[in-house]
C-alpha positions as CSV (number, residue, x, y, z in Angstrom):
1,X,145.8,8.8,38.5
2,X,149.3,9.6,39.8
3,X,148.5,13.3,39.9
4,X,145.4,12.6,41.9
5,X,147.5,10.7,44.5
6,X,150.0,13.5,44.7
7,X,147.2,16.1,45.2
8,X,145.5,13.8,47.8
9,X,148.9,13.3,49.7
10,X,149.6,17.1,49.6
11,X,146.1,17.9,50.9
12,X,146.4,15.4,53.7
13,X,149.9,16.7,54.6
14,X,148.6,20.3,54.7
15,X,145.6,19.4,56.8
16,X,147.9,17.6,59.3
17,X,150.3,20.5,59.5
18,X,147.4,23.0,60.1
19,X,145.9,20.8,62.8
20,X,149.2,20.7,64.6
21,X,149.4,24.5,64.6
22,X,145.9,24.7,66.0
23,X,147.1,23.0,69.2
24,X,150.3,24.9,69.6
25,X,150.5,26.8,72.9
26,X,150.4,30.5,72.8
27,X,152.3,32.6,75.5
28,X,150.1,34.8,77.6
29,X,152.6,37.7,76.9
30,X,151.8,37.5,73.2
31,X,148.1,37.6,73.8
32,X,148.3,40.5,76.3
33,X,150.7,42.5,74.0
34,X,148.2,42.4,71.1
35,X,144.8,41.2,72.2
36,X,143.2,42.5,69.0
37,X,145.3,40.1,66.9
38,X,144.0,37.1,68.9
39,X,140.4,38.3,69.3
40,X,137.9,35.5,68.8
41,X,140.8,33.1,67.8
42,X,141.2,29.8,69.6
43,X,144.3,29.5,71.7
44,X,145.9,27.0,74.1
45,X,147.7,28.2,77.2
46,X,149.4,26.3,80.0
47,X,150.3,27.6,83.4
48,X,149.6,27.7,87.1
49,X,146.3,29.0,88.6
50,X,147.1,32.1,90.7
51,X,143.6,33.1,91.5
52,X,140.1,31.6,91.1
53,X,136.5,32.5,91.9
54,X,133.6,30.2,91.4
55,X,129.9,30.0,92.2
56,X,127.3,27.4,91.2
57,X,129.7,25.6,88.8
58,X,130.8,28.7,87.0
59,X,133.5,31.3,87.5
60,X,136.9,32.6,86.4
61,X,140.5,31.8,87.2
62,X,143.8,33.5,86.4
63,X,146.7,31.6,84.8
64,X,150.3,32.6,85.0
65,X,152.6,30.9,82.4
66,X,155.8,32.7,83.4
67,X,155.4,35.3,80.7
68,X,152.2,37.0,82.0
69,X,148.8,36.4,83.5
70,X,145.4,36.2,81.9
71,X,141.8,35.4,83.2
72,X,139.9,32.4,81.9
73,X,136.1,32.4,82.1
74,X,134.8,28.9,82.9
75,X,131.3,27.4,82.5
76,X,132.2,24.6,84.9
77,X,133.9,24.4,88.3
78,X,137.1,26.3,88.4
79,X,140.5,24.7,89.3
80,X,142.0,25.4,92.7
81,X,144.8,27.9,93.2
82,X,148.2,26.3,92.6
83,X,146.9,23.8,90.1
84,X,148.7,23.5,86.8
85,X,146.3,23.4,83.8
86,X,146.2,23.6,80.1
87,X,143.2,25.8,78.9
88,X,141.8,26.1,75.5
89,X,139.4,28.8,74.4
90,X,138.6,31.9,72.4
91,X,140.2,35.2,73.3
92,X,137.8,38.0,74.2
93,X,138.7,41.6,74.8
94,X,137.3,44.4,77.0
95,X,136.7,42.1,79.9
96,X,135.8,43.9,83.1
97,X,135.8,41.9,86.4
98,X,134.9,43.5,89.7
99,X,135.4,47.0,88.2
100,X,138.9,46.2,86.8
101,X,139.5,46.4,83.0
102,X,141.5,43.3,82.3
103,X,141.9,44.0,78.6
104,X,141.9,40.3,77.4
105,X,140.5,37.1,78.7
106,X,139.8,33.6,77.4
107,X,136.4,32.0,77.1
108,X,137.2,28.5,78.0
109,X,136.2,25.6,75.7
110,X,138.3,22.9,77.2
111,X,140.8,22.2,80.1
112,X,143.2,19.6,81.2
113,X,144.9,19.2,84.5
114,X,148.7,19.0,84.1
115,X,151.3,17.4,86.4
116,X,153.4,19.9,88.3
117,X,157.0,20.0,87.3
């Protein structure tokens, strides 16, 4: 019975540790430097919205986290320029917007407004 408790504790500890790494923020510089490594992986980024385009509740916005910029594709209204946000989503590559190849982008799955520092 003691070994079962140890295995259960170790399993819970490992699951907790892995869930914490799933929510760790990734720098945009790392994503842009090697988009293939992050392809289809869930990431969390935080920064300031530098540009945004929206129509009928969908659109795209660009985030700058101080290390680089990346576009985020949203299926809901986009945040205003100057907003500070935390965005979660999956990295996609080969994104072309208005004829520009932007190499990597994030398909948004969640977003939180953050306080400005």
